[in-house]
LUMTIKOL-150812 format. One record per residue (C-alpha): residue in three letters; x, y, z. Coordinates in steps of 0.05 Angstrom, whole numbers, plus 5000, padded with zeros to 4 digits. Layout:
BEGIN
@code=ALA&u=X&v=Y&w=Z $
...
//
This chain:
BEGIN
@code=MET&u=0383&v=2399&w=8827 $
@code=VAL&u=0377&v=2445&w=8887 $
@code=GLY&u=0407&v=2513&w=8901 $
@code=THR&u=0447&v=2558&w=8855 $
@code=ILE&u=0459&v=2537&w=8784 $
@code=ALA&u=0520&v=2583&w=8776 $
@code=MET&u=0583&v=2546&w=8800 $
@code=ALA&u=0656&v=2562&w=8808 $
@code=ALA&u=0687&v=2526&w=8748 $
@code=ALA&u=0628&v=2500&w=8709 $
@code=VAL&u=0567&v=2545&w=8704 $
@code=VAL&u=0497&v=2531&w=8680 $
@code=SER&u=0451&v=2583&w=8648 $
@code=VAL&u=0379&v=2570&w=8631 $
@code=ALA&u=0338&v=2601&w=8574 $
@code=LEU&u=0262&v=2601&w=8576 $
@code=SER&u=0204&v=2623&w=8533 $
@code=SER&u=0140&v=2653&w=8559 $
@code=ALA&u=0082&v=2690&w=8527 $
@code=ALA&u=0090&v=2744&w=8580 $
@code=LEU&u=0163&v=2754&w=8562 $
@code=PRO&u=0202&v=2767&w=8498 $
@code=ALA&u=0206&v=2708&w=8450 $
@code=LEU&u=0260&v=2656&w=8461 $
@code=ALA&u=0319&v=2665&w=8414 $
@code=PRO&u=0326&v=2604&w=8369 $
@code=ILE&u=0377&v=2553&w=8391 $
@code=THR&u=0427&v=2540&w=8335 $
@code=GLU&u=0464&v=2475&w=8323 $
@code=GLU&u=0537&v=2477&w=8345 $
@code=GLN&u=0592&v=2429&w=8324 $
@code=PRO&u=0620&v=2390&w=8383 $
@code=GLY&u=0691&v=2393&w=8406 $
@code=ILE&u=0740&v=2451&w=8400 $
@code=GLN&u=0725&v=2505&w=8350 $
@code=SER&u=0781&v=2545&w=8319 $
@code=GLU&u=0741&v=2609&w=8313 $
@code=VAL&u=0726&v=2652&w=8373 $
@code=ALA&u=0652&v=2668&w=8377 $
@code=THR&u=0657&v=2729&w=8422 $
@code=THR&u=0708&v=2775&w=8451 $
@code=VAL&u=0717&v=2795&w=8523 $
@code=GLY&u=0728&v=2864&w=8552 $
@code=PHE&u=0677&v=2918&w=8566 $
@code=VAL&u=0636&v=2965&w=8524 $
@code=LYS&u=0606&v=3026&w=8556 $
@code=LYS&u=0530&v=3019&w=8554 $
@code=GLU&u=0475&v=3057&w=8587 $
@code=CYS&u=0419&v=3025&w=8626 $
@code=SER&u=0364&v=3039&w=8576 $
@code=ALA&u=0290&v=3051&w=8584 $
@code=GLU&u=0279&v=2983&w=8550 $
@code=THR&u=0319&v=2950&w=8606 $
@code=LEU&u=0277&v=2984&w=8659 $
@code=ARG&u=0213&v=2962&w=8624 $
@code=PHE&u=0240&v=2891&w=8621 $
@code=VAL&u=0254&v=2893&w=8696 $
@code=LYS&u=0182&v=2914&w=8709 $
@code=ASN&u=0154&v=2864&w=8659 $
@code=ALA&u=0193&v=2805&w=8689 $
@code=THR&u=0173&v=2825&w=8759 $
@code=ASN&u=0099&v=2831&w=8743 $
@code=ASN&u=0096&v=2766&w=8703 $
@code=ILE&u=0134&v=2720&w=8749 $
@code=ASP&u=0075&v=2673&w=8752 $
@code=ALA&u=0078&v=2658&w=8678 $
@code=LEU&u=0153&v=2648&w=8681 $
@code=VAL&u=0148&v=2600&w=8740 $
@code=THR&u=0091&v=2561&w=8708 $
@code=GLU&u=0128&v=2550&w=8643 $
@code=TYR&u=0194&v=2532&w=8676 $
@code=ASN&u=0162&v=2482&w=8723 $
@code=SER&u=0123&v=2449&w=8667 $
@code=VAL&u=0184&v=2431&w=8625 $
@code=ILE&u=0240&v=2413&w=8673 $
@code=SER&u=0258&v=2340&w=8686 $
@code=ALA&u=0238&v=2304&w=8749 $
@code=ASP&u=0306&v=2309&w=8780 $
@code=MET&u=0308&v=2385&w=8776 $
@code=GLN&u=0284&v=2430&w=8832 $
@code=LYS&u=0220&v=2467&w=8816 $
@code=MET&u=0213&v=2542&w=8829 $
@code=ASN&u=0168&v=2555&w=8889 $
@code=VAL&u=0152&v=2629&w=8881 $
@code=GLU&u=0092&v=2669&w=8903 $
@code=PHE&u=0117&v=2738&w=8886 $
@code=VAL&u=0180&v=2780&w=8875 $
@code=GLU&u=0204&v=2816&w=8937 $
@code=TYR&u=0257&v=2858&w=8902 $
@code=SER&u=0280&v=2870&w=8831 $
@code=LYS&u=0336&v=2911&w=8800 $
@code=PRO&u=0376&v=2917&w=8736 $
@code=VAL&u=0441&v=2876&w=8738 $
@code=TYR&u=0500&v=2882&w=8691 $
@code=ILE&u=0523&v=2815&w=8663 $
@code=ILE&u=0598&v=2824&w=8659 $
@code=GLU&u=0615&v=2770&w=8608 $
@code=GLU&u=0556&v=2788&w=8563 $
@code=GLU&u=0567&v=2863&w=8568 $
@code=LYS&u=0493&v=2875&w=8576 $
@code=TYR&u=0440&v=2889&w=8628 $
@code=GLY&u=0391&v=2838&w=8654 $
@code=VAL&u=0345&v=2834&w=8714 $
@code=TYR&u=0357&v=2808&w=8784 $
@code=LEU&u=0293&v=2780&w=8816 $
@code=ASP&u=0293&v=2763&w=8890 $
@code=PHE&u=0236&v=2715&w=8906 $
@code=ASN&u=0194&v=2717&w=8969 $
@code=ASP&u=0222&v=2687&w=9033 $
@code=SER&u=0279&v=2639&w=9022 $
@code=ASN&u=0256&v=2615&w=8954 $
@code=GLY&u=0317&v=2639&w=8917 $
@code=TYR&u=0330&v=2687&w=8860 $
@code=LEU&u=0346&v=2690&w=8786 $
@code=VAL&u=0388&v=2732&w=8738 $
@code=MET&u=0358&v=2737&w=8668 $
@code=THR&u=0368&v=2779&w=8606 $
@code=ASP&u=0314&v=2804&w=8559 $
@code=ASP&u=0327&v=2747&w=8510 $
@code=ASN&u=0303&v=2700&w=8564 $
@code=VAL&u=0370&v=2672&w=8584 $
@code=MET&u=0376&v=2657&w=8658 $
@code=TYR&u=0448&v=2665&w=8682 $
@code=ALA&u=0434&v=2643&w=8754 $
@code=LEU&u=0375&v=2606&w=8784 $
@code=ASN&u=0373&v=2592&w=8859 $
@code=THR&u=0315&v=2560&w=8895 $
@code=THR&u=0337&v=2564&w=8968 $
@code=ASP&u=0374&v=2628&w=8986 $
@code=ASP&u=0354&v=2698&w=9005 $
@code=LEU&u=0409&v=2749&w=8988 $
@code=LYS&u=0381&v=2808&w=9026 $
@code=TYR&u=0449&v=2843&w=9026 $
@code=LEU&u=0443&v=2856&w=8951 $
@code=ARG&u=0386&v=2905&w=8965 $
@code=ASP&u=0435&v=2954&w=8994 $
@code=ALA&u=0478&v=2955&w=8931 $
@code=ASP&u=0478&v=3019&w=8889 $
@code=GLU&u=0494&v=2978&w=8828 $
@code=LEU&u=0490&v=2903&w=8815 $
@code=TYR&u=0541&v=2864&w=8773 $
@code=PHE&u=0541&v=2790&w=8758 $
@code=SER&u=0595&v=2743&w=8732 $
@code=VAL&u=0578&v=2674&w=8707 $
@code=PHE&u=0642&v=2650&w=8742 $
@code=ASP&u=0646&v=2693&w=8805 $
@code=GLY&u=0572&v=2707&w=8819 $
@code=PHE&u=0548&v=2775&w=8845 $
@code=MET&u=0602&v=2828&w=8847 $
@code=TYR&u=0611&v=2901&w=8866 $
@code=LEU&u=0661&v=2955&w=8852 $
@code=ASP&u=0710&v=2967&w=8909 $
@code=GLU&u=0735&v=3034&w=8933 $
@code=ASP&u=0785&v=3036&w=8875 $
@code=GLY&u=0733&v=3018&w=8823 $
@code=TYR&u=0752&v=2945&w=8814 $
@code=PHE&u=0709&v=2883&w=8814 $
@code=SER&u=0703&v=2844&w=8879 $
@code=SER&u=0655&v=2788&w=8894 $
@code=TYR&u=0609&v=2782&w=8955 $
@code=ASN&u=0631&v=2711&w=8966 $
@code=LYS&u=0706&v=2711&w=8964 $
@code=ILE&u=0744&v=2652&w=8993 $
@code=GLU&u=0786&v=2671&w=9052 $
@code=ASP&u=0857&v=2645&w=9048 $
@code=ASN&u=0887&v=2618&w=9112 $
@code=PHE&u=0936&v=2571&w=9079 $
@code=SER&u=1011&v=2578&w=9077 $
@code=MET&u=1038&v=2559&w=9009 $
@code=ILE&u=1086&v=2500&w=9007 $
@code=CYS&u=1103&v=2484&w=8935 $
@code=ALA&u=1094&v=2410&w=8919 $
@code=MET&u=1148&v=2394&w=8869 $
@code=PHE&u=1140&v=2349&w=8808 $
@code=GLY&u=1214&v=2333&w=8802 $
@code=THR&u=1234&v=2316&w=8731 $
@code=ASN&u=1187&v=2260&w=8715 $
@code=SER&u=1120&v=2296&w=8714 $
@code=SER&u=1072&v=2282&w=8658 $
@code=SER&u=1002&v=2299&w=8635 $
@code=SER&u=0949&v=2252&w=8609 $
@code=SER&u=0893&v=2258&w=8558 $
@code=SER&u=0850&v=2208&w=8596 $
@code=GLY&u=0823&v=2259&w=8644 $
@code=ASP&u=0858&v=2236&w=8707 $
@code=LYS&u=0905&v=2297&w=8705 $
@code=SER&u=0888&v=2371&w=8705 $
@code=ARG&u=0954&v=2393&w=8673 $
@code=ILE&u=0954&v=2385&w=8597 $
@code=GLU&u=1009&v=2392&w=8546 $
@code=PRO&u=0991&v=2434&w=8484 $
@code=ALA&u=1002&v=2374&w=8439 $
@code=ASP&u=0950&v=2335&w=8479 $
@code=PHE&u=0900&v=2391&w=8487 $
@code=THR&u=0854&v=2378&w=8428 $
@code=THR&u=0850&v=2304&w=8445 $
@code=TYR&u=0839&v=2320&w=8519 $
@code=MET&u=0781&v=2367&w=8504 $
@code=ASN&u=0748&v=2320&w=8454 $
@code=GLU&u=0752&v=2262&w=8503 $
@code=ASN&u=0730&v=2300&w=8565 $
@code=TYR&u=0684&v=2354&w=8537 $
@code=PRO&u=0660&v=2330&w=8468 $
@code=ASP&u=0597&v=2374&w=8470 $
@code=TYR&u=0632&v=2439&w=8490 $
@code=VAL&u=0646&v=2494&w=8440 $
@code=LEU&u=0700&v=2547&w=8448 $
@code=GLU&u=0665&v=2613&w=8462 $
@code=THR&u=0720&v=2660&w=8485 $
@code=LYS&u=0795&v=2653&w=8480 $
@code=VAL&u=0846&v=2702&w=8509 $
@code=ASP&u=0917&v=2679&w=8496 $
@code=SER&u=0954&v=2736&w=8463 $
@code=LEU&u=1007&v=2735&w=8516 $
@code=SER&u=1027&v=2663&w=8504 $
@code=SER&u=1064&v=2673&w=8438 $
@code=ASN&u=1112&v=2726&w=8466 $
@code=PHE&u=1117&v=2707&w=8539 $
@code=ASP&u=1185&v=2698&w=8573 $
@code=TYR&u=1177&v=2626&w=8596 $
@code=SER&u=1226&v=2605&w=8649 $
@code=ARG&u=1236&v=2541&w=8688 $
@code=GLN&u=1233&v=2546&w=8763 $
@code=MET&u=1296&v=2503&w=8767 $
@code=HIS&u=1335&v=2558&w=8730 $
@code=THR&u=1325&v=2609&w=8785 $
@code=ASN&u=1342&v=2562&w=8842 $
@code=TYR&u=1402&v=2577&w=8886 $
@code=TYR&u=1397&v=2505&w=8912 $
@code=VAL&u=1370&v=2438&w=8887 $
@code=TYR&u=1349&v=2374&w=8921 $
@code=ASN&u=1373&v=2306&w=8895 $
@code=TYR&u=1338&v=2241&w=8914 $
@code=ILE&u=1317&v=2172&w=8889 $
@code=ASP&u=1242&v=2168&w=8876 $
@code=SER&u=1196&v=2108&w=8890 $
@code=ASP&u=1209&v=2081&w=8820 $
@code=GLY&u=1284&v=2082&w=8830 $
@code=ASN&u=1296&v=2144&w=8787 $
@code=TYR&u=1349&v=2196&w=8805 $
@code=VAL&u=1312&v=2262&w=8810 $
@code=THR&u=1335&v=2334&w=8817 $
@code=ALA&u=1279&v=2376&w=8847 $
@code=PRO&u=1277&v=2451&w=8853 $
@code=GLU&u=1267&v=2494&w=8915 $
@code=GLY&u=1197&v=2511&w=8937 $
@code=ASN&u=1204&v=2578&w=8903 $
@code=CYS&u=1142&v=2577&w=8860 $
@code=VAL&u=1114&v=2641&w=8890 $
@code=LEU&u=1180&v=2677&w=8877 $
@code=HIS&u=1187&v=2649&w=8807 $
@code=ALA&u=1115&v=2664&w=8786 $
@code=SER&u=1124&v=2735&w=8811 $
@code=TYR&u=1188&v=2741&w=8771 $
@code=MET&u=1155&v=2719&w=8706 $
@code=THR&u=1095&v=2764&w=8719 $
@code=LEU&u=1138&v=2825&w=8732 $
@code=ARG&u=1176&v=2812&w=8667 $
@code=ASN&u=1110&v=2810&w=8630 $
@code=TRP&u=1086&v=2876&w=8661 $
@code=CYS&u=1152&v=2909&w=8641 $
@code=LYS&u=1151&v=2882&w=8570 $
@code=GLN&u=1079&v=2906&w=8561 $
@code=GLY&u=1096&v=2975&w=8588 $
@code=PHE&u=1057&v=2973&w=8653 $
@code=VAL&u=1118&v=2980&w=8699 $
@code=ASN&u=1187&v=3007&w=8687 $
@code=ILE&u=1243&v=2959&w=8707 $
@code=ASN&u=1310&v=2981&w=8678 $
@code=GLY&u=1351&v=2922&w=8656 $
@code=TYR&u=1295&v=2873&w=8671 $
@code=ALA&u=1331&v=2819&w=8630 $
@code=ASP&u=1400&v=2829&w=8661 $
@code=THR&u=1435&v=2771&w=8694 $
@code=VAL&u=1487&v=2766&w=8749 $
@code=ASP&u=1540&v=2714&w=8767 $
@code=ILE&u=1528&v=2690&w=8839 $
@code=ARG&u=1576&v=2631&w=8839 $
@code=SER&u=1622&v=2666&w=8889 $
@code=SER&u=1572&v=2709&w=8927 $
@code=ILE&u=1526&v=2650&w=8941 $
@code=LYS&u=1573&v=2630&w=8998 $
@code=SER&u=1550&v=2692&w=9036 $
@code=ASP&u=1476&v=2674&w=9026 $
@code=PRO&u=1441&v=2664&w=9094 $
@code=LEU&u=1418&v=2594&w=9073 $
@code=TYR&u=1483&v=2570&w=9042 $
@code=SER&u=1508&v=2533&w=9104 $
@code=LEU&u=1443&v=2494&w=9108 $
@code=TYR&u=1428&v=2479&w=9034 $
@code=GLY&u=1492&v=2491&w=8996 $
@code=VAL&u=1542&v=2442&w=9026 $
@code=GLY&u=1512&v=2374&w=9012 $
@code=ASN&u=1471&v=2364&w=9076 $
@code=LYS&u=1425&v=2304&w=9077 $
@code=MET&u=1352&v=2319&w=9095 $
@code=ASP&u=1284&v=2288&w=9090 $
@code=ARG&u=1234&v=2324&w=9045 $
@code=GLU&u=1161&v=2312&w=9029 $
@code=ILE&u=1148&v=2311&w=8954 $
@code=LYS&u=1080&v=2293&w=8925 $
@code=LYS&u=1058&v=2270&w=8994 $
@code=LYS&u=1116&v=2221&w=9001 $
@code=THR&u=1178&v=2231&w=9044 $
@code=TYR&u=1246&v=2221&w=9014 $
@code=GLU&u=1317&v=2224&w=9040 $
@code=GLY&u=1360&v=2266&w=8994 $
@code=THR&u=1416&v=2317&w=8990 $
@code=TRP&u=1415&v=2392&w=8982 $
@code=GLN&u=1469&v=2425&w=8941 $
@code=CYS&u=1482&v=2489&w=8901 $
@code=ASN&u=1448&v=2493&w=8833 $
@code=TYR&u=1488&v=2478&w=8771 $
@code=SER&u=1543&v=2527&w=8754 $
@code=TYR&u=1511&v=2551&w=8690 $
@code=TYR&u=1447&v=2574&w=8725 $
@code=LEU&u=1486&v=2607&w=8781 $
@code=SER&u=1528&v=2645&w=8731 $
@code=THR&u=1467&v=2671&w=8693 $
@code=MET&u=1419&v=2685&w=8750 $
@code=PRO&u=1367&v=2738&w=8731 $
@code=LYS&u=1381&v=2802&w=8769 $
@code=LEU&u=1307&v=2815&w=8777 $
@code=TYR&u=1298&v=2747&w=8811 $
@code=THR&u=1355&v=2761&w=8860 $
@code=GLU&u=1318&v=2824&w=8881 $
@code=ILE&u=1254&v=2785&w=8891 $
@code=ARG&u=1291&v=2732&w=8931 $
@code=ASP&u=1326&v=2784&w=8975 $
@code=TYR&u=1257&v=2811&w=8995 $
@code=ALA&u=1230&v=2741&w=9006 $
@code=LEU&u=1289&v=2722&w=9051 $
@code=ASP&u=1275&v=2783&w=9094 $
@code=ASN&u=1202&v=2760&w=9100 $
@code=GLY&u=1207&v=2687&w=9117 $
@code=TYR&u=1228&v=2649&w=9054 $
@code=THR&u=1259&v=2583&w=9076 $
@code=VAL&u=1275&v=2548&w=9009 $
@code=VAL&u=1217&v=2499&w=9019 $
@code=HIS&u=1163&v=2546&w=9043 $
@code=TYR&u=1133&v=2615&w=9028 $
@code=PRO&u=1061&v=2641&w=9036 $
@code=ARG&u=1023&v=2648&w=8970 $
@code=ASN&u=0993&v=2715&w=8989 $
@code=GLU&u=1063&v=2744&w=8992 $
@code=ALA&u=1062&v=2750&w=8916 $
@code=THR&u=1027&v=2817&w=8921 $
@code=ASN&u=1079&v=2843&w=8970 $
@code=ILE&u=1135&v=2819&w=8924 $
@code=LEU&u=1105&v=2852&w=8863 $
@code=GLU&u=1093&v=2918&w=8898 $
@code=HIS&u=1159&v=2920&w=8935 $
@code=VAL&u=1203&v=2906&w=8874 $
@code=ALA&u=1163&v=2950&w=8826 $
@code=ASN&u=1154&v=3009&w=8874 $
@code=ASN&u=1211&v=3009&w=8924 $
@code=ILE&u=1267&v=2986&w=8878 $
@code=TYR&u=1246&v=3013&w=8810 $
@code=GLY&u=1204&v=3074&w=8829 $
@code=ASN&u=1137&v=3053&w=8802 $
@code=ASP&u=1071&v=3066&w=8837 $
@code=ILE&u=1028&v=3003&w=8829 $
@code=LYS&u=0977&v=2968&w=8872 $
@code=THR&u=0963&v=2894&w=8869 $
@code=VAL&u=0907&v=2852&w=8898 $
@code=PHE&u=0906&v=2780&w=8924 $
@code=THR&u=0836&v=2749&w=8915 $
@code=SER&u=0797&v=2687&w=8898 $
@code=ASP&u=0759&v=2727&w=8845 $
@code=TYR&u=0773&v=2706&w=8773 $
@code=THR&u=0740&v=2765&w=8739 $
@code=PRO&u=0794&v=2819&w=8752 $
@code=ALA&u=0848&v=2771&w=8728 $
@code=ARG&u=0806&v=2758&w=8665 $
@code=ILE&u=0801&v=2832&w=8652 $
@code=ASN&u=0876&v=2838&w=8659 $
@code=LEU&u=0888&v=2783&w=8608 $
@code=VAL&u=0848&v=2824&w=8558 $
@code=ASP&u=0894&v=2882&w=8574 $
@code=ARG&u=0955&v=2837&w=8564 $
@code=LYS&u=0973&v=2834&w=8637 $
@code=ALA&u=0993&v=2768&w=8668 $
@code=SER&u=0973&v=2751&w=8740 $
@code=VAL&u=1001&v=2704&w=8791 $
@code=ILE&u=0954&v=2645&w=8801 $
@code=SER&u=0962&v=2603&w=8865 $
@code=ILE&u=0932&v=2533&w=8865 $
@code=ASN&u=0921&v=2493&w=8928 $
@code=GLU&u=0906&v=2418&w=8932 $
@code=SER&u=0909&v=2405&w=8857 $
@code=SER&u=0908&v=2334&w=8831 $
@code=SER&u=0966&v=2352&w=8785 $
@code=TYR&u=1000&v=2413&w=8815 $
@code=GLY&u=0992&v=2400&w=8889 $
@code=ASN&u=1006&v=2468&w=8919 $
@code=HIS&u=1036&v=2513&w=8867 $
@code=SER&u=1040&v=2584&w=8839 $
@code=ALA&u=1047&v=2600&w=8765 $
@code=ALA&u=1037&v=2658&w=8717 $
@code=LEU&u=0967&v=2662&w=8688 $
@code=ILE&u=0975&v=2682&w=8615 $
@code=GLY&u=0910&v=2663&w=8582 $
@code=VAL&u=0842&v=2629&w=8587 $
@code=CYS&u=0795&v=2589&w=8543 $
@code=GLU&u=0721&v=2591&w=8559 $
@code=TYR&u=0673&v=2539&w=8532 $
@code=VAL&u=0598&v=2530&w=8529 $
@code=LYS&u=0554&v=2469&w=8519 $
@code=LYS&u=0484&v=2483&w=8494 $
@code=THR&u=0427&v=2435&w=8504 $
@code=ASP&u=0352&v=2444&w=8499 $
@code=TYR&u=0290&v=2414&w=8529 $
@code=GLY&u=0232&v=2438&w=8486 $
@code=ALA&u=0226&v=2512&w=8501 $
@code=ILE&u=0280&v=2508&w=8554 $
@code=GLY&u=0353&v=2519&w=8535 $
@code=MET&u=0412&v=2508&w=8580 $
@code=ASN&u=0483&v=2533&w=8573 $
@code=HIS&u=0538&v=2500&w=8613 $
@code=TYR&u=0602&v=2541&w=8620 $
@code=LEU&u=0673&v=2520&w=8638 $
@code=ARG&u=0742&v=2551&w=8633 $
@code=ILE&u=0812&v=2524&w=8620 $
@code=TYR&u=0871&v=2566&w=8643 $
@code=VAL&u=0934&v=2578&w=8602 $
@code=LEU&u=0995&v=2579&w=8647 $
@code=ALA&u=1069&v=2591&w=8648 $
@code=ASP&u=1077&v=2541&w=8704 $
@code=GLY&u=1152&v=2543&w=8716 $
@code=TYR&u=1161&v=2470&w=8698 $
@code=SER&u=1162&v=2479&w=8622 $
@code=THR&u=1190&v=2529&w=8573 $
@code=HIS&u=1123&v=2533&w=8537 $
@code=LEU&u=1051&v=2544&w=8556 $
@code=MET&u=1012&v=2491&w=8594 $
@code=TYR&u=0936&v=2483&w=8601 $
@code=TYR&u=0905&v=2474&w=8669 $
@code=ASP&u=0834&v=2446&w=8678 $
@code=PRO&u=0804&v=2468&w=8745 $
@code=ASN&u=0741&v=2428&w=8729 $
@code=LYS&u=0781&v=2364&w=8743 $
@code=ASP&u=0804&v=2393&w=8809 $
@code=PRO&u=0741&v=2396&w=8853 $
@code=LYS&u=0782&v=2403&w=8917 $
@code=ALA&u=0828&v=2457&w=8891 $
@code=THR&u=0823&v=2529&w=8913 $
@code=LEU&u=0850&v=2584&w=8867 $
@code=PHE&u=0875&v=2653&w=8883 $
@code=PHE&u=0899&v=2709&w=8838 $
@code=SER&u=0949&v=2766&w=8849 $
@code=TYR&u=0933&v=2818&w=8796 $
@code=LEU&u=0954&v=2888&w=8777 $
@code=LYS&u=0900&v=2941&w=8786 $
@code=SER&u=0886&v=2981&w=8724 $
@code=ALA&u=0846&v=3045&w=8714 $
@code=ASP&u=0813&v=3012&w=8654 $
@code=SER&u=0778&v=2961&w=8698 $
@code=ALA&u=0723&v=3008&w=8722 $
@code=THR&u=0697&v=3037&w=8657 $
@code=LEU&u=0628&v=3008&w=8669 $
@code=PRO&u=0560&v=3041&w=8663 $
@code=ARG&u=0513&v=3058&w=8720 $
@code=CYS&u=0439&v=3047&w=8721 $
//
């Protein structure tokens, strides 16, 4: 095992005991599978960087030889040993998920670094890199999911290693015959299958943190119901399928704005109002192309079909959400083509509708960082999640309404290891109930979040 232990979806932490360091906390037995009780809560507690933390930083720095000796003596043959002569740089680091301070130790040359707390839990161990840029940081923050982070100019978390998005979102439709599987070959899981799925795929993982308070009172809506137009075709199995537009970015933004309004973060008068567009749709700029039964080829799930575009069913056109029509009007002015819209336009949609139409003053951010979206879930704020190259979703945007974080604990003598993973709770626009999404089964997928900035996000201590 070479390089950084902390990874995007599944994260490994290491605990170690040394005579030169505080005693290793005992490892307790955990029941495998899903646990109904939540072991910890998320959110932030204001804490000061204490004198004890500073002493621990000094102690860990001065006793690195003892730490390295013990670690190298107990790891298995397939694990990379620490090759450390001395510590070049050390500093307190705030572990976001644990709400506590630890130490960041930068080893000599390009021999890596570690992040460790005073109970001897290592949250990141790297044996190859040299992160010199961290020495210029006034404060250090670390997330077990996003890595090293800093506070931006508005006081919000941002990682040093964000993924740059150069993709244009083209929603890959399921049609009407999508399904999930408990066998692990799908990353989209129905609630009824979730316990079986977790027990089959992650039998040794225990639920550590669960944030899903939005899911019980969320306004779920099918993407099909906000379509002006639909696409009818015969799939490869001979089934007649009615597929929606590629309006996932618009629809996810619509559901997210409704959530922000219901929770009191934005003011949208009449956010639940509907309008009848059965007559006015004929003046829609795209009507002559998609509303009169034109035959066109369309790529769906990486296959090309010949089908027919037509207006959506009369019931949906007669009860079109007014808020969605305002979102769509903005999107039409900015390049929406029924089958295509850039995923990063979600932030522009959210800000334009909330600010320019309804007089709010919000700011949103489009980022690959999970941590700010996680904070927003605690504050009961949904975010738009955009998924690219998913084994189940293809390219798709949905509303992120919850998350479940799991840990697997193993031990090798005095060494303990914690393996972390997260499962997202989505309103995905295909169902009228929550769906679970497992990014750990999607190694090629890239995820982005469009979240609402909140003044509560920066109430963190300084050291």
